[in-house]
C-alpha positions in Angstrom: 60.1 97.3 173.2 63.2 96.4 174.3 65.0 92.7 173.1 68.3 91.7 174.2 70.1 89.4 172.6 71.6 86.7 175.0 74.7 85.7 172.6 75.8 89.7 172.9 76.1 92.3 174.4 74.0 94.4 172.2 69.8 95.8 172.9 68.0 95.8 170.0 65.2 98.5 170.0 62.1 97.7 168.1 59.5 100.7 167.1 61.8 103.3 168.0 62.2 106.3 165.4 65.8 108.2 166.2 64.9 111.8 166.0 67.2 114.6 165.1 66.7 117.6 166.8 69.2 120.4 165.4 70.7 123.2 167.6 71.3 125.1 164.2 69.3 128.2 163.9 69.4 128.0 160.8 68.4 124.7 159.7 65.2 125.4 162.2 64.1 128.4 159.9 64.7 126.0 156.8 62.4 123.8 158.2 60.4 126.2 159.6 59.7 127.5 156.0 59.1 123.9 155.0 56.5 123.2 157.7 54.3 127.1 156.3 51.5 126.4 153.7 51.3 129.2 152.0 55.2 129.8 151.5 55.5 129.4 147.2 56.8 126.5 145.7 60.4 127.9 144.4 61.3 129.4 148.2 60.1 125.4 149.9 62.7 124.0 146.8 65.5 126.3 148.0 64.8 125.8 151.1 65.2 121.3 150.7 68.4 122.0 149.0 69.9 123.9 151.6 68.7 121.9 154.3 70.0 118.0 152.2 73.1 121.0 151.9 73.4 121.0 155.4 72.5 117.5 156.3 75.3 116.1 154.6 77.4 119.0 156.3 76.1 117.7 159.3 76.7 113.9 157.9 80.4 114.2 157.2 80.8 116.1 160.1 81.7 113.1 163.0 
């Protein structure tokens, strides 16, 4: 659903999720590790920590 405001030149998108698709192979690897149900818990914790670091880097890059 798209709604536009007459007073401003902004368009508001309701019920739309923005998804970040990473071009980096390392982020894709860690996400595939998290999707694997057979992965042991310590490996998942490491993957989450590393993903957090990579996302923090990507976010602060701009």
